[in-house]
C-alpha positions as CSV (number, residue, x, y, z in Angstrom):
1,M,1.5,-5.0,-23.6
2,T,-0.9,-2.4,-24.9
3,V,-4.3,-2.2,-23.4
4,R,-7.4,-0.5,-24.8
5,I,-9.1,1.8,-22.4
6,D,-12.8,2.3,-22.8
7,A,-15.1,4.7,-20.9
8,T,-15.8,2.2,-18.1
9,D,-12.1,1.6,-17.6
10,R,-11.5,5.3,-17.4
11,K,-14.2,5.6,-14.7
12,I,-12.6,2.7,-12.8
13,L,-9.2,4.4,-13.0
14,A,-10.6,7.7,-11.8
15,E,-12.2,5.9,-8.8
16,L,-8.9,4.1,-8.0
17,Q,-7.0,7.4,-8.2
18,R,-9.6,9.1,-5.9
19,D,-9.5,6.3,-3.3
20,A,-7.9,2.9,-4.0
21,G,-9.0,1.7,-0.5
22,Q,-12.6,1.7,-1.4
23,S,-14.4,-1.7,-1.8
24,L,-15.1,-3.2,-5.2
25,D,-18.8,-2.8,-4.4
26,E,-18.3,1.0,-4.0
27,I,-16.3,1.2,-7.2
28,A,-18.9,-0.8,-9.1
29,K,-21.6,1.5,-7.8
30,Q,-19.7,4.6,-8.8
31,V,-19.1,3.3,-12.4
32,G,-22.5,1.8,-12.9
33,S,-21.5,-1.8,-13.1
34,S,-21.4,-4.9,-10.9
35,K,-18.5,-6.2,-8.8
36,T,-17.2,-9.1,-10.9
37,P,-16.8,-7.1,-14.2
38,V,-15.1,-4.3,-12.3
39,W,-12.7,-6.9,-10.7
40,N,-12.0,-8.4,-14.1
41,R,-11.2,-5.0,-15.6
42,I,-8.9,-4.0,-12.6
43,R,-7.1,-7.4,-13.0
44,K,-6.7,-6.7,-16.8
45,L,-5.4,-3.2,-16.1
46,R,-2.9,-4.6,-13.5
47,E,-1.7,-7.3,-15.9
48,A,-1.2,-4.6,-18.6
49,G,0.9,-2.5,-16.1
50,V,-1.6,0.4,-16.1
51,V,-2.4,-0.1,-12.4
52,G,0.5,-0.6,-10.0
53,N,0.9,-1.0,-6.3
54,Q,-1.7,0.4,-3.9
55,T,-0.3,2.7,-1.3
56,M,-1.5,5.2,1.3
57,I,-0.5,8.8,1.0
58,L,0.9,10.0,4.4
59,D,0.8,13.6,5.6
60,A,4.5,14.5,5.8
61,E,4.0,17.6,8.0
62,A,1.9,15.7,10.5
63,L,4.7,13.2,10.8
64,G,7.3,16.0,11.4
65,F,8.8,16.1,7.9
66,E,8.3,19.9,7.5
67,A,11.0,20.7,5.0
68,C,10.8,19.9,1.3
69,F,13.8,20.7,-0.8
70,F,14.2,20.5,-4.6
71,V,17.8,19.7,-5.3
72,L,19.3,20.6,-8.6
73,I,22.4,18.6,-9.5
74,R,25.0,19.3,-12.2
75,T,27.7,16.8,-12.9
76,S,30.6,16.5,-15.2
77,E,30.5,12.7,-14.8
78,H,28.4,10.8,-17.3
79,E,30.0,7.4,-17.5
80,A,28.0,4.3,-16.6
81,A,29.9,3.5,-13.4
82,W,29.2,7.0,-12.0
83,Q,25.6,6.8,-13.0
84,A,25.2,3.4,-11.3
85,S,26.8,4.7,-8.1
86,F,24.6,7.8,-8.2
87,L,21.5,5.8,-8.8
88,K,22.4,3.4,-5.9
89,A,23.0,6.4,-3.6
90,L,19.6,7.8,-4.4
91,Q,17.7,4.6,-4.0
92,E,19.3,3.9,-0.6
93,R,18.1,7.3,0.8
94,P,14.5,7.3,1.9
95,E,14.5,11.1,2.0
96,V,14.5,11.2,-1.8
97,Q,10.9,11.0,-2.8
98,E,11.5,11.7,-6.5
99,A,14.5,11.8,-8.8
100,H,14.5,12.8,-12.4
101,R,17.3,13.0,-15.1
102,L,16.8,16.2,-17.1
103,A,17.5,17.6,-20.5
104,G,19.2,21.1,-20.4
105,D,21.6,22.8,-18.0
106,I,20.6,20.8,-14.9
107,D,21.4,17.1,-15.0
108,Y,19.1,15.8,-12.2
109,I,16.4,17.2,-9.9
110,L,15.5,15.5,-6.6
111,K,12.6,16.0,-4.3
112,V,13.9,15.5,-0.8
113,R,11.6,15.5,2.3
114,V,13.3,15.9,5.7
115,K,12.4,17.2,9.1
116,N,14.5,20.5,8.9
117,A,17.5,22.2,7.4
118,R,19.9,20.3,9.7
119,A,18.5,17.0,8.4
120,Y,18.9,18.2,4.8
121,D,22.5,19.1,5.5
122,K,23.1,15.6,6.9
123,F,21.5,14.1,3.7
124,Y,23.6,16.4,1.5
125,Q,26.9,15.6,3.3
126,A,26.2,11.9,3.0
127,L,25.3,12.2,-0.7
128,I,28.5,14.1,-1.7
129,S,30.6,11.8,0.3
130,E,29.5,8.9,-1.9
131,V,29.3,10.5,-5.4
132,R,31.1,13.4,-7.0
133,V,28.9,16.2,-8.3
134,H,30.0,19.4,-10.0
135,N,27.3,21.7,-8.5
136,V,24.4,21.3,-6.1
137,T,21.7,23.9,-5.6
138,A,19.0,23.3,-2.9
139,L,15.7,25.1,-3.1
140,L,13.5,25.1,0.0
141,S,9.8,24.9,-0.8
142,M,8.1,27.7,1.2
143,E,4.6,26.4,0.4
144,E,3.1,23.4,-1.4
145,I,0.5,24.9,-3.7
146,K,-0.5,21.7,-5.5
147,S,0.5,18.1,-5.1
148,T,-1.3,15.2,-6.7
149,T,-0.7,11.7,-8.0
150,H,-3.8,11.9,-10.2
151,L,-3.3,11.7,-14.0
152,P,-5.5,13.7,-16.3
153,L,-7.6,10.7,-17.4
154,E,-9.9,12.8,-19.5
155,Q,-7.1,13.1,-22.0
156,I,-7.1,9.4,-22.6
157,R,-8.7,8.5,-26.0
158,V,-11.4,5.9,-25.3
159,D,-12.2,3.2,-27.8
């Protein structure tokens, strides 16, 4: 389903990205509208798949997850059965925050959040016991410089 985004929709989306927990009244005030039209627009955007689940962003370090690893995976396996097994292994591991299949020399990149290096090793050992990989390189993030879930809404063409 394709949805047309106008300037008001874009303002609503910006507000939802900023803080999805705010009330409809607050969103309506910020976009210069009333509550019912804002609710109808949000419902339309949800139905079109533009707006997904509402979640809270937790502070990983405050909860003791101090280590963030980017894991580069090369594999010589590319058949469907291996891919299904690999996907299942990733989906069953809560430490994996993101997983991407790549073009180029590296086949996959994972963002893995754990308490420390020992916890990463436990994750790594479990993963390679389930699926065969050719090469794994783990890169420890020394400092998170920027992290956002916000999309650049100003780049959306408005109708």
